[in-house]
MARPARO-873872 format. One line per 8 residues: number of its first residue (from 1); their letters; for each residue x, y, z of C-alpha. Coordinates in steps of 0.1 Angstrom, whole numbers. Layout:
# MARPARO-873872
NUM	A	X:Y:Z  ...
***
This chain:
# MARPARO-873872
1	MKALTLTN	1949:1024:-166  1936:1016:-201  1956:1030:-230  1937:1051:-255  1941:1049:-292  1955:1078:-312  1921:1083:-329  1903:1085:-295
9	LRSNLFKI	1929:1110:-283  1925:1131:-315  1887:1132:-312  1887:1141:-275  1920:1160:-271  1908:1190:-252  1886:1169:-228  1915:1146:-221
17	IDQIIESG	1940:1175:-215  1915:1191:-191  1910:1158:-174  1948:1155:-169  1950:1190:-155  1921:1184:-130  1931:1149:-118  1969:1151:-121
25	KPVFIKRK	1968:1115:-134  1987:1107:-167  1970:1093:-198  1985:1066:-219  1982:1064:-257  1990:1032:-276  2005:1036:-311  2023:1010:-332
33	GHIVRIDL	2031:987:-302  2044:1016:-281  2028:1033:-252  2032:1071:-249  2024:1089:-216  2009:1124:-214  2016:1137:-179  2013:1170:-161
41	DKPTKRTE	2046:1188:-157  2051:1201:-122  2065:1237:-122  2097:1240:-104  2111:1269:-84  2137:1290:-100  2162:1281:-73  2156:1243:-79
49	RLFKQPLR	2167:1247:-115  2201:1260:-105  2230:1236:-103  2253:1234:-73  2288:1248:-77  2316:1228:-62  2330:1241:-30  2363:1258:-37
57	KNVITGDP	2392:1261:-13  2420:1286:-13  2403:1311:-36  2423:1340:-21  2458:1342:-36  2481:1359:-12  2477:1368:25  2441:1370:36
65	EELVNFKA	2451:1394:64  2459:1421:38  2422:1422:29  2411:1432:64  2422:1468:60  2421:1470:22  2405:1501:8  2393:1496:-27
73	WQWDENL	2392:1533:-35  2429:1538:-27  2452:1531:-56  2487:1517:-50  2509:1529:-79  2536:1505:-69  2516:1474:-79
***
């Protein structure tokens, strides 16, 4: 695709942005020997932005069998 000049972008900014939204194709702008790309950002799902936690082993300290009949509302004063 042909790169636009900054002057051309400035004069047609809203038309170019609408064109990017409708077509989904990026627009390239040339400035001082560099090419800048204006592209449509794809929204991501909230769950995709989460990072994965490492799988932890042995997170229970003590005997896991004690948790089977554990009653959280009972207080053991000996602990």
